[in-house]
N, C-alpha and C positions, 0 to 999 in steps of 0.2 A: 908789674901787673900779673895777676894770678892767670894762669893758662887757661883757655877756653875749656869748658866741661862738655865733652862729646854727648850727643842725645843719648839718654838710656834706651837700651833695646827693650822693647816690650817683652813681658813673660810669655814663654811658650805655653800654650793652652793645651795640656795632653787631652782633654776631653774632644778636642776637635780632631785630634790624630784617631781617636776611635772612632769619631763620625765618619772620617773618611773609609776607613775599613768597612763599615756597616754600609755606607753608601755604595760603596764598589761592589758589596756582595748583593745589593738589592738589585743592582743591574745585572748581575750574574744570574739572580733568580729569574728575571724577566726573559733574558735570552735563553735560559735553560727551558722554560715552558714553550716558548717559541720553537725552539729547536726539537723538543719532543713532539710537538704538534707536526711540523713539517716531516719529521721521520714516521710519522703514523704510529706513535707509541701511546698517545693519548689524544681525546677529542678536544674541541676548540673552548670547552666551558670555563678553563681557567685564564685563557689568553687576556682578556681584557684586565682582570684583577693584576695579574703578572705585569702587564704593561703600567699600569699605575704604579706598582711598586718601582720598576725601573724609572718611570718619571720621577717618582720621589727621591730616588737617590741621585739623579741629575739635578733636580731643583736645589738639593743640599749642596751639591758641588758648585753651582753657580753663586749662590749665597755666600758660601764659604770662601770662594775665589775673590769676590769683591771685597769681602771683609778682610783677608789676609793682605790682599794688594795695598789697600789703603793703610791698613795698620803699619805693615812695614816700610811704607813710603812717605809716611806724614811728615818727616823732617826734610824730605828731599824735593819738596815743590819749589819752583823758582829758580832752579840751578840749570844753567845751560848743558851740563854734562849728565844730569840724573836721568833724562829720557834714554839717552844712548845707553847707559849702563843698565837700566831697567829693561829695555828691550833685549839687550844681549843676554841677560841672565835669563829672562823668559824664553827666549829662543833656545838657549841650552837646555832648559827644563822640559820642553814640548817637543821641540822639533826632531832631534836625532832619534829618540825612541819611536816616535810616531812614525818616521820615514822608515825605520828597520821593520816595524810591524806591518806597515802597509806593503812594502817590497816582499816580504815573506809571505803575506796573505795572497798578493797577486802571483807569486811563483806558484803557491798552492793552488790556485784556481786553474792556472796554465796546465799544471802538471796532472790535475785531476779532469781536464778537458772539459771545464765547465765554460759555457760560451759567455763572453764578456764582449759586448758590441763596442766597437773602437777601443779595443784594451789601452794602447798607450796614450791616447788622448783622454781617456778616464784616469790613468794613472797621472797624467800631468796636473788634471784638476785637484785630485786628491792630495798630491804632494804639495800643491799650492794653496791648501786650505780654502779652495773656491767651491761654490755650489757645483756639483757634477751635473751639468746640464745635458751631458751626454747619455746619462743614465736615463732608462726608459719609464722607470716606475717613479723613483723620487730623486731628490738631489744629493742623496747619501753617496759618500765617497766610496771607493773599493772596499775599504775597512769600514764596515757600517757604523760602528760606534764612533768613529771619528768625526761625524757631524757636528758633535758638542764641541770640538776643538776649533772648527770654524768660528763659532761664536766666541770661544776663549780668545783666539788671536785677534779677532775683531776688537773684543774689550780691551785687550793688552794694548793694542795700537793707539786706540782713543785715550787710554789711560797715560801711556807715554806722552802724547802729545799735551795733555793736561799738565804734565810735570814740569814743562816750561813755564807755566804760570804760579803766581802765589797761590796758596792753597784756599784762600778765602774766596779767590775769583775761579779756580779750577774745580772745586766741587759743584758750585752752580751750574758751570758750563756743562759738566758731565751729566748732571741731571737733566739739563735743558735740551740735551741731545737724545739721550736714551728714552726719556718719557714721551716726548713728542713722537719719536719714531714708532714706538709702540701704538699710540693713539692713533697715528696715520693708518697703520696696518689694520687697525680695528674698524674705522670708519671711512676709510677712503677705498673705494672699490677700483681695481684694475682690470683692463681688458685681458682676456684669455689667450691672446695672441702668442702663438708658439710657447715658450716657457716664461713669458713676462710676468704672468700671474704667480707662478710659483716663485720665481726670484724675488718679486715684491713680498709675498708671504714669508719667504725664508728670511729676509733682511729686516723685516718689521715684526717677526715672530715675539709674541707678548712674554716668552720666557726670558727675554734679555732683560727684562725690567728686574730680575733677581740680582743681577751684577749690582745695581743701583742700590736695591736693598742692602746688599752687602756693605757697600760704601757708606751708606748712611748709618748702619750700625757701628762701623768703625768711628765715623765722625762723632756720634754720640759718645762712645767710649772716650775719644781724645779729649772732646768738649767738656766732659764732666769729670775728667780724671780718672785714673785706674780704680776701679771699684774694689772694694775689700771682699774679695771672693772667699766664699767658704768653702771649706774642703768637702768633697763628695766622693766617695768610695765607688758607688755605683753610677756610672755615666749617664746623663740624660740623653746620650746618643742612643741608647737602647729603645728610646720612644719611636725612633724611626722604623723599628721592625714591628710596631704595634699593628699596623694595616695588614701584615701577612695573615692575620686571622680571616682575611677575605678568601683566602685560598681554602678554607675549609668548606666554604659555600661557594662553589663554583657557579657562575652566571655569565653569560656572554650572549648578546652584548649588555653592557651596563647601561642604565637609563641615565640621559642627561650628561653624556661623558665629558663634554667639553667644560662644564661647570665644575665636574668632579676633579679634573685635572688641575683646575686653578685653587680648589680648596687643598688638593694635595701639596702643592707648592707652597701655599700659606703655611701648612703645617710643617713643612720641611725648614722653612724659614724660622718658625718658632723654635724648633728643635736646635738649630743653630744658635739662636739667641739663648738658649737655656745652657748650651755648652760654654758660652763665652761668660756666664755669670759664676761659674764655681770653676774650682781648681782641684788638681788630683796631687795629693801628697803621698809619697811612699807606696807606690802602685805595687800591687801583687804581681805575681807572674802571669797571670791571666791578661790583666791590664797591660802589662808590658808587652805581652805578645800581641795584642790589639794594637798597641801603639807602634810596634815595629811594622805590622801589617798596614797600618795607616802610611807609614815611610813608603811602602811598596805598593800603594793603591793605583798609581799612575800605571805601573807595569801590570797589575792585576787587570785593570780596565782596558788595556790595549790587547792583551793576549790570551784573555780567558776563553776566546772561541776555538783554541785548539784543544781544550780539554775534553770537549764533547765526543770527538771521535775515539777517546781512550776510554770513556767511562759508561756511555749510554749502550754500547752492544753488550758488554759482560753483566751490566745490572739487569738489562732488559731480558737476558737469557735466565737470570736467577729470579726474576719477579713476575714471570708469566701467569702464575697462578694467584697473584695478588689481586684483590678486588680493586677496581678503577678508582674507587674514592680515595685510596691511599697510596697507591702505587707510584704516583708522580714523586712523593716525598723522598724516597731514597735517592732518586736521581738528583733532586735538588741539593740534598745535603752533600752529596759525593761532588756535585759540580762546585759548590762553594768553597769546599775544603781544597779540591784540586786546583781551582783557579787561584786562590790566596798562595797555596804553596808554590805554584808556577810562578805567580807574580813576585814572591819572595826571592826565588831563585834567579829570576831575571834581574831583579833590583840589584842584588849583589854581585852577579856575574857580569852585568851588561850596564846598567842604568848608572851606577855610582862609579865605576872606573871610568866609563866614557865622560861622565860630566867632570870628574876630576882632572881628566887630560884637557878638556876643551876650556875649563876655567883658567888654565894657565895663560890663555891668550887673554891680554890685557885690553879692555876696551874703555874708554873714558879717562878722566883724570887720575892719575894713581894717588893714593891715599897718602897723606903726610902723616908720619907717626906722631901722635900726641906725647907730650912729656908726662912722665908718671906724676900722679897726684900724692901729695904727702899730706 
């Protein structure tokens, strides 16, 4: 009998790597404007537009996460060891670097004598990917941008459980959990007793439906086969930056902000879809750089807050005579460049070596080598 043919690995979509770079950079833009406002460098007129850009980057990441998880695990449903292997690989990808960034930021806050109520209790919630109920303002962890990772880890846990089932049963169950949870959060009120209302809002936040959107996109691709993607040199991911034009017309607050957020999430999902429909052949040096920065986007996302103390004071000293309508932009450009450079350095110096060492720990059933096909 002929030896079994292992399932083919789906082709790597390089436009999605470029999308990672741009999505992480939009988050940097959002946080840069927020930092400039709190440092008294600029007024509040840009804040809502910048927040929408950061939200757009997070939305693209959530859709992309659901798509990649489903695409890479499509052949692993129904196996008793697949959930363990999946959970271990996701833990290696997310947890060590996040713990390092959180502990470093915690040490930075303590060294700067910034008041953190119940500091070690907050640290425990943060490292556990749980809503930080000790935080007096929001449920954000000590490392503020880590709030998205609580949703990521929750999605990974749900996805790992679904891997125990055959795919034709697992996908409807996945949708049957995520969609009703969001609907409950939209239509079922909860008493404001202590932080119960905040916890209910956190766990039923409508943004988690984007994970299901990414899974659905991957299911469509699997169901109808690999599409014949046309090569495109200019990435559709650049459409993600189109809303940055809002920054030219600062206005805060924006009207009907809740509906605007949902439209931005829909736009981010559309850009992800466009990036999956095309391929990138023989990328030039600039695209190769963006792809490399996409590999480092997780490090950029976690560590970019350190660059503000380095770039804002010197640029502020050089741009005091600039008009208010233009002077935020040198800060933003410098922050995006510095954040991506720092993320790339951490990716090579810490993330890659650490992941390489931890992956030597074998979890799950060892792979049986397949005989060579002739």
